[in-house]
C-alpha positions, -999 to +999 in steps of 0.1 A: +154+720-218+127+736-233+100+713-255+103+721-292+078+712-317+082+685-343+108+666-324+110+634-318+100+620-288+124+611-258+124+569-245+117+564-210+143+537-195+127+515-164+165+504-147+172+475-125+196+484-103+216+467-074+196+452-043+233+452-022+261+446-044+271+477-066+282+459-092+250+440-102+246+459-126+242+453-162+270+470-189+232+478-207+221+494-173+258+513-170+251+525-207+216+542-207+222+563-169+251+571-190+237+588-222+202+598-202+191+630-202+180+628-172+175+601-146+148+601-118+159+583-089+138+574-059+165+588-040+192+609-054+217+605-026+215+570-035+215+572-069+245+596-067+264+566-046+265+544-075+269+564-106+302+581-089+308+539-083+307+532-116+323+569-127+289+582-140+280+618-143+243+626-146+211+648-138+193+638-114+162+651-105+140+624-078+113+607-081+097+593-047+060+579-034+054+606-021+065+635-048+058+608-079+027+620-093+043+659-087+070+649-110+049+634-137+040+666-155+073+675-156+088+650-166+066+637-194+072+677-205+115+664-211+102+637-225+082+650-254+103+676-258+127+650-272+144+642-240+156+607-226+143+598-189+160+569-165+142+556-142+158+542-111+143+534-073+168+524-047+173+491-050+157+466-077+132+468-109+114+507-105+077+503-105+083+465-086+073+476-050+088+512-054+079+540-071+074+543-108+043+529-123+024+560-126+051+576-144+049+543-168+012+547-174+012+584-183+039+577-207+023+554-224-010+574-224+011+602-246+030+575-269+067+576-250+084+541-260+086+533-226+122+507-227+133+478-198+163+473-186+164+444-166+182+431-135+180+422-107+151+415-086+149+410-051+119+379-052+133+365-080+170+364-071+154+350-033+127+326-049+159+312-074+178+302-045+150+292-017+149+255-024+111+262-025+081+253-058+100+284-086+070+269-113+038+287-102+050+317-074+027+347-060+050+380-054+027+402-031+052+428-023+050+448+016+019+434+035-009+461+047+006+479+072-030+477+094-036+447+110-070+438+102-060+444+068-026+422+071-050+390+087-072+398+060-050+392+030-036+366+051-071+345+052-076+347+014-041+336+009-040+306+035-049+279+002-033+293-023-010+267-032+018+289-050+051+301-031+045+332-016+067+360-017+063+392+009+088+424+015+085+430+054+106+455+071+127+442+105+110+462+127+076+439+118+086+408+110+089+389+139+048+400+143+044+392+113+054+354+112+037+350+146+001+360+120+007+342+098+011+310+123-020+317+138-032+318+099-022+293+078+003+268+100+042+267+112+050+263+068+090+259+058+098+290+050+126+309+036+142+345+054+163+359+029+180+389+048+211+411+030+215+395-006+245+399-018+257+421+005+286+415+030+262+398+062+246+375+036+218+349+051+197+328+044+174+310+077+151+278+059+125+254+079+094+261+098+089+292+101+085+288+143+126+277+140+130+313+119+117+328+144+130+317+173+165+324+157+153+358+148+136+362+182+173+350+199+192+382+183+201+416+203+175+431+173+169+422+134+185+440+102+187+445+069+166+443+038+141+416+037+120+391+019+102+363+033+093+331+014+064+306+022+053+275+010+022+273-001-010+251+004-004+215+004-048+201-005-033+167+001-003+176+034-007+183+069-033+208+070-031+239+097-059+233+125-053+268+135-062+277+104-096+256+102-104+263+136-107+297+125-128+292+099-150+271+117-154+302+148-163+327+114-190+306+106-202+300+143-202+335+148-221+338+116-250+317+133-266+304+094-247+272+102-252+234+117-227+215+133-228+193+104-232+214+075-203+235+088-178+206+084-186+191+053-180+227+040-151+229+051-139+196+051-139+205+007-123+233+015-094+219+037-096+181+019-097+165+053-121+136+070-152+157+079-154+141+114-120+152+126-131+192+114-163+184+132-147+169+165-130+203+165-160+224+157-182+203+189-149+219+210-155+250+196-188+258+205-186+234+235-159+265+246-177+292+230-219+285+245-215+260+271-227+217+261-270+227+269-265+256+236-260+219+216-271+195+236-300+189+215-292+192+178-252+175+184-265+136+187-284+145+147-254+156+129-228+134+136-249+106+126-249+129+094-215+137+094-207+099+094-230+090+069 
């Protein structure tokens, strides 16, 4: 379509599509996909199957993670020339852990109307049947691929009271759950697998229990959404997280045991004496009794005070 001066700008539609079952799509979404001049798809073959299922013929153009930046100028030109563009991802809502937000941002900057066509989201679908608190949740999406960044993220989230929502691949899910347990303890979780599909499954319980169930299988397959119960200040505090915090502060060399215990006890809402005893155990393990015998009795007096 050639750009013509004076034409009213087209509209960019952000269209949610099924996460599995092809019938999980709204009538409005079908109407938009049928009438749009262009359908920008994360995978044209995948979207082609959806359109074929609903007997829709459309002009498809690819727009995925690796070419989105290159596609934006051409799509913006089409929109400015008056064409309508429907953006879809492989599953769920575009730009939510999927390509799309750069195109949306560019369209807004050029004064192009962006219209949401709501529908399915894996995060909300899993949350609705999780049995975990839904009044306060935090969507994380896919964790970082590098372990160091992943662990740093988990440590930042350790005291978050909201229900945590992650996406993860079948190849990494077991190691990821082990990392969560090491940082946050054996919290209650819900693993949603293949939602809305034939082999839909929900595994609920302590992370250790879900881990054992998956580990005993020949392989783990399908799309996964993992929900983790938020931190409960008055509940059971994961001593793994407390111990890791103690190790990091001891490594800095800037804390007496009494000060360290007071700070960490306040952070986790547990008795200072309990933290002090754990810190003492870790310090003995790291340095040996002789290195701290001179100040431990004085510290203990401060802790008991």
